[in-house]
C-alpha positions in Angstrom: 74.7 95.6 101.4 78.4 96.4 101.9 79.8 99.4 103.6 83.3 100.8 103.9 84.4 99.8 107.5 87.2 101.6 109.2 88.1 100.9 112.8 91.1 101.9 114.9 92.2 98.9 117.1 95.6 100.1 118.3 96.8 103.5 119.4 100.3 104.1 120.6 101.2 100.4 120.8 103.5 100.1 117.7 106.9 98.7 118.6 109.8 99.8 116.5 111.8 96.6 115.6 114.6 98.4 113.7 115.5 101.9 112.8 116.2 103.0 109.3 119.8 102.6 108.3 121.1 103.2 104.9 118.9 101.3 102.5 117.2 99.4 105.4 113.7 100.6 106.2 112.3 101.2 109.7 110.2 98.1 110.8 107.4 98.2 113.2 105.2 95.6 115.0 101.9 95.9 116.9 98.3 95.0 117.4 96.4 95.4 114.2 93.1 94.2 115.1 91.1 92.2 117.7 88.2 89.8 117.5 85.3 89.2 119.8 85.4 92.6 121.4 83.2 95.7 120.9 85.3 98.4 119.4 84.8 102.2 119.5 82.3 102.0 116.7 80.4 99.3 118.6 81.4 96.7 116.0 82.4 93.1 116.7 84.6 91.1 114.4 84.2 87.3 114.8 87.5 85.4 115.3 86.7 83.0 112.4 86.2 85.9 110.1 89.5 87.6 110.9 91.3 84.2 110.7 89.8 83.7 107.2 90.7 87.2 106.0 94.2 87.0 107.4 94.8 83.7 105.5 93.4 85.3 102.3 95.9 88.1 102.6 99.0 85.8 102.9 99.7 85.7 99.1 99.8 89.5 99.0 102.3 89.5 101.9 104.6 87.0 100.1 104.4 89.1 97.0 105.0 92.4 98.9 101.8 93.9 97.6 99.9 94.7 100.8 100.4 98.4 101.3 98.7 100.9 103.6 98.2 104.6 103.7 98.7 107.5 106.1 95.4 108.8 107.5 91.8 107.7 106.8 91.2 107.1 103.1 87.7 107.8 101.9 87.2 104.7 99.7 88.2 101.0 99.5 90.9 101.7 96.8 94.5 101.7 98.0 96.1 104.8 96.5 99.8 104.2 95.9 100.5 107.9 95.8 99.7 108.0 99.5 101.3 104.7 100.5 103.3 105.0 103.7 104.1 101.4 104.7 104.3 97.9 103.4 102.7 95.2 105.6 105.2 92.2 105.8 103.6 90.0 108.4 100.1 89.0 109.8 99.2 86.3 112.1 96.7 85.5 114.9 97.6 85.3 118.5 94.5 84.2 120.3 91.9 86.9 119.3 94.5 89.4 118.2 95.8 90.1 114.8 99.5 91.0 115.1 101.1 92.6 112.2 104.5 93.9 111.1 105.3 96.6 108.5 108.1 98.4 106.8 108.0 102.2 106.6 108.3 103.2 102.9 110.7 105.8 101.6 107.8 107.7 100.0 106.5 111.2 101.0 103.8 109.8 103.3 106.3 107.1 104.6 108.8 109.8 105.4 106.2 111.7 107.5 105.2 108.5 109.2 108.9 107.7 109.9 109.5 111.1 111.5 106.3 110.8 113.7 107.4 107.4 114.9 110.9 108.4 115.5 109.7 111.4 117.6 107.6 109.0 119.7 104.2 110.2 118.4 101.4 107.8 119.2 100.0 106.3 116.0 96.8 104.5 115.5 96.3 101.4 113.3 93.1 101.5 111.4 91.7 98.5 109.6 90.0 99.1 106.2 87.4 96.7 105.0 84.1 96.3 103.2 81.1 94.3 104.6 77.8 94.3 106.1 76.6 94.9 109.6 73.9 93.3 111.8 72.7 95.2 114.8 72.5 93.3 118.1 70.1 95.2 120.4 71.0 93.1 123.4 74.6 94.2 123.3 74.1 97.5 121.6 76.6 96.5 119.0 77.0 95.6 115.3 78.2 92.2 114.3 80.2 92.2 111.1 78.7 89.9 108.5 80.2 87.0 106.6 80.7 89.1 103.5 83.6 90.9 105.2 86.6 91.6 103.0 89.7 93.1 104.7 91.6 95.4 102.4 94.5 96.7 104.5 95.5 98.6 107.6 96.4 102.3 107.6 98.2 104.5 110.0 96.2 107.3 111.5 96.5 110.0 114.1 92.9 110.5 114.9 91.8 108.1 117.8 88.1 109.2 117.6 87.1 105.6 116.9 88.5 104.7 120.4 86.5 107.4 122.1 89.6 109.4 123.2 88.1 112.6 121.9 84.3 112.4 122.5 83.6 115.6 120.5 85.0 114.1 117.3 82.7 111.9 115.4 83.4 110.5 111.9 81.0 109.5 109.2 80.9 105.9 110.3 79.7 106.8 113.7 76.9 108.9 112.2 75.8 106.0 110.0 76.0 103.7 113.1 73.8 106.1 115.2 71.2 106.2 112.4 71.2 102.4 112.1 70.8 102.0 115.8 67.8 104.4 116.0 66.2 102.5 113.0 66.8 99.2 114.9 65.2 100.6 118.1 62.1 101.8 116.1 61.7 98.3 114.5 61.9 96.8 118.0 59.2 99.2 119.3 56.9 98.3 116.4 57.4 94.6 117.0 56.5 95.1 120.7 53.3 97.0 119.8 52.3 94.2 117.3 52.8 91.6 120.1 50.7 93.7 122.5 47.9 94.1 119.9 47.8 90.4 119.1 47.5 89.6 122.9 44.8 92.2 123.3 42.9 90.6 120.4 43.2 87.2 121.9 41.9 88.4 125.3 38.9 90.1 123.6 38.1 86.8 121.8 38.0 84.9 125.0 35.5 87.4 126.5 
């Protein structure tokens, strides 16, 4: 089963490479994603998975087709009416995905430009689809091999990072329900092991 996965990996770390001048767009660079670490949604993305997906997206970069939106979209479709930036570069530096983007001269892009120019901290949120496997030992969710990265969006809500503990998005609610279900399964397994051991002891008597 594949779910929509949205995770904020960077908040306030965007570096402005160049300001908008005439027909030249503002360009930014920053940490887009990180592998092998548990994020605010308790998800862990494997390095090989991210490397694979970054390589898959290279043709879209060269064709200038990898656009992102402003704020958290509710589905996996990239809506051009809300496009705010064009991703122009993606590469791995160790476990980190470093990206570059041009701010578009669209309504959403103009808002994003003004926010960045004013020094507002902006979060970078990955958008993908894929499955999750719960790891009870680490209290985390490993992202499965069926991961498909779609794009990276610019967001103002850092709730995925735990900055505002009172804010919980729908992904966090789903994750909590999944975690409770996993704990219940573990409890049932423990009870089954205990019953089997008890039966064995009674047979010996």
